[in-house]
Phi, psi and omega in degrees: 000142173266102186298335180294310184291324171306312178293318177300321187283319178296314182295321180295318178295320177301303181294329177298317177291324178297310182299324175299310180294320171306313180300312187291323184245341177252355179242358178303319180271354188254327180237164184292161176296333178294313183287330173295323178291322179297317179295317181293326174300319178297321175298311184301311181290323177296321178297311184299321185275339176290323173296321177294319176299318175300321183290323179298315179306310183294314183300328177299348175289329182280333184211074183296337181258012184286122181286333178294319179290321177307305183294319176306317182292321179286327174290321183292326179288317175305320184293314181302312180299311179292307184288300180294314178309309184291327176287330171299314181294325180299308181298315188277319186246003175059035175278080183302330178298340175291343176296343172288334184276333180309312178303322180300318173300321180290326171298320176296320176298315185292324179289323178300311185291324174296319177294323171301310175303316171305318180300307185305311180305305178312317184283328174294319177300316185284326176289329173293316180298319177299313183292328182290328189263007183278000000 
């Protein structure tokens, strides 16, 4: 298991729950419904990818030296910071220029999931090879 990705995933989930509660209870009367939806999108993606980081940490038990998993974890964490962070800032401070950053976070998420898929494909191939040679 990769303790760094487990820590980042747990911390991301912890802050995601906090941000979700803050949005649900503290922001309804403060920001517009449209901006509340933007904020909630940030929370949702943060939580999904916090779980993704925890999953990467667990998968690392099987392949602790995998560069694909290593990069997937860092890209997933960068995606949380860029995607969710820019949406939080957009909703709370109305920094519209941060909308430029959000897609970069989305690309980080996509790249991370692609690397996990490539890791899985590598392992399917190696397990098929192993099965055929038994």
